[in-house]
N, C-alpha and C positions, 0 to 999 in steps of 0.2 A: 549088509553087515553093519551092527552097530559096533563102533570102536570106543573102548572105554580106557580111560587112564585113572588108576587108583593112587591117591595121596593120603598116607597116614604114617606117622612116625612109629606105630606098633606093627612089627613085621607079622604077627599072629592075625591081626585085624585084616591086613592086606591078603594074607594068604587064604583066610576064610572067604572073602568077597571074591578073590580069584578062582577059587575052587568051585564056588557057586556059578560064577559066570561062564567058566571054560567049558561046562557041559552042555550050554545052550548053543545051538546050530547058528543062531543069528546074532551073537554076541562074541566080541574078541577083546580081550584085555591086551592093549598094544604097549603099556609101560607102566612101572610103578615108581612112586617117588616117596621119600622119607621124610621130607620137608616141603614147605611152600615154594621155596627158591627152586628146587628140583621140579616141582609140579609146573611152575610157569615155563621153565626150560624145556621140560618133555612136551608140554603142550604145544610149544612152538615147533618142536622138532616132529612130533607124530601127528598134530592136528586131529585129535579125536573128537568125536561126536559128542562124548560126555567126559567131564573131569569130575570125579568123585573126591572131594577135598575135606579132609578132617579140619574142624573149625580151629583146633588148638594143636600147632606144630611148631618145632623149633626153627630156628633161623628167620622164617617168614610165616606168620600165621595164615590160616585159611582164608580170613577176611581179605588181608592185603594181597594175597594170591589171586583171590577171585577179582579184586579191584585191577590188578595189572592184567589179568586175562580179558576181562571186560573192555578195558581201555585200548586194547591192541586190535587195530582194524583187520590184522591177518587171521586173528582168532575168533572173528565175529560168529562163526559156526559152531564154536565150543560151547556147550550148555553145561555150566557149573552146578554141581549138586553137593550141598554142604552136608557133611556128617557131623553130627553132635550127640553127646551123651545126656543132655540136660533138658531136651525138648524145647520149650519156648523160652528165651531169654533175650536180653538185649544183643548178644552177640548174633543171634539169628536174624533178628531185623537189620542189624548193620550189615550182615552178609547179603540180604535182599537188596538193600540200598546200593550195595558195591556191584551188583550185576548177577547174583546168584539166581538160577532159575528155580530153586526150592531147596528144601532141606528134608533130610532123613534122620531119624533117630537110630542109634547104633543096635539096639535090640529089636529092630525091624524083622518081621518073619521073613523067611527066605523067598517064598512065592510073592510077597509084597515089594520086596527089593527088586526082584526081576521085573515085576509089573512097572515098577519106577523108572527102570532103566528104559524101558520101551516108550514110557509116557515123555520122559525127557527128551529122547531121541526124536520125538515128533514136534518138539518146541512148545509143548504145554507145560504149564506151571504144576509143580509137585506140591500143591496147597489145597487141600480138601477144604470145602466150605467151612465146616466146623473150626478147622485149623486156622483159615484166614480170619474168621470173626474174633477169635481169642487173640491172635496175633495183633490185629488192628485195635480191638477194644483196649488192650493193654499198652501199646506203645504209640499210636497216633491219636492224640488227644487234641492237638491244636494244628488245624489245616494251615498250610503255608500260604502267605499272601503273595508271595513271589510268582511271577509269571511262569507257569508250567506249561503253557501252549495250548490250553484248553479252548481258547477263543478261536483257534484254527480249525477246531473239529466242527463238522456239520451236526446237526440236532441228532440224526440218526447215529452217528459215530459216538457222540457222547452218551447215547442211550445203550449202545453196544458196550462201551467201556464201563458204565455203571453196572451192567450185568456181569461182565467179567469179574469186577471186583466182588460180586456176590457169589462167585465161585461156579458160574454156568459154563458149560461146555457150549461150543459152537452151535450145535443141534439144539440145545436147550434156549440159546439166545434166538435162533431162528423161530422156535415156536412161540417164544415170548413176544416177539417183534412181528410176527406173522409174515415172515419172508424166508427164502430158501437158505439152507445151510451154506451154500456157496456165497450167497450175499452178505450173510452174517459173518463169514470168514473175512471177506473184503472189508467190511466196516472194521472189523478189529485189527486187520493188518494195516489198514491206511491210518488208524489212530496210533498204532504203534509206531509207524513211520514219522508221522507228524510229531509226536511225543518223545522221539528218539529212544523208545523203550527197547531193550534188546529181546524181551520176551513178556509173556503174560504175567509172570511174576512182578516185574518191574511196573507193569501196566496197572496191576492191583494197588502197588504202593503209590504211584502217582495220583490214581483215583481219590484215595483217602487223603493224601497230603494236599491236593488242590481244593479239597472241599466238595468235590462232585458227589461223593458218597461219605457219609458221616457214620461213625460207630453207633450201634445200637446200645440203648440203655441197658445196663446189667439186669 
C-alpha cells in the first residue's frame, strides 16, 4: 500500500486529489496539511511513502518543508513531490536542491497523477527527459568547482550517473552499458550512497552541478 500525505493550503485542491487517490486499491491518503509546518509534523507522525507538497503555502513554504523533511534521518523513506502552478521556474529547481524527488503541475491529467504516485513510491525521479533538459538548460549554467564526491566513483558508476542525468531508466542504462539491469541498479545505488543523494532527482542535479554532464546548446 502506497501511503500519501497531501499538503496544500486550498481545501478544494486537497479534496480533489484525495478523491482521485481514494478509489485506488493500492494507494491510501493518510493525512492532509494546510501549510508547510503541518506537512512536516504530519510526515513525522505518519511516515508516508510520498508527501505531495504545494510549493507556495502559508506559515512554511513547500521548499522549506521539503528541506526539513529531507534533513530528518527519520524521514529518509519519505519521497517529496512538489506541486506547482507555474511549471519550470526557479522555485522548482530550489525544491529539487532541497531534496524533492520531482514535481508535478496542478493541471496534470488524473491518470498521469496516479502514475506519478506509483513512480515516486518506487524511488524514481519524476523528471521526464524533456523536462530534465529544460530545467538544466535554464538553471544550471556554471558547474560547481566544490567537491561533490565524484572522485569517489568508479568509472562505471560515473557512466551510470551521466546516463541517469540524461533521463534513462535502469533498463535503458543496462542496454547502453551492456550490463544486466540489476548491475545497472547497483551502480546507480552505489553512486547515490557515495554522493549522499536521496534519490535520482538529486543525482541529476549533482551530475550537472559537478560538470559530469553539461547542458546542451539550445
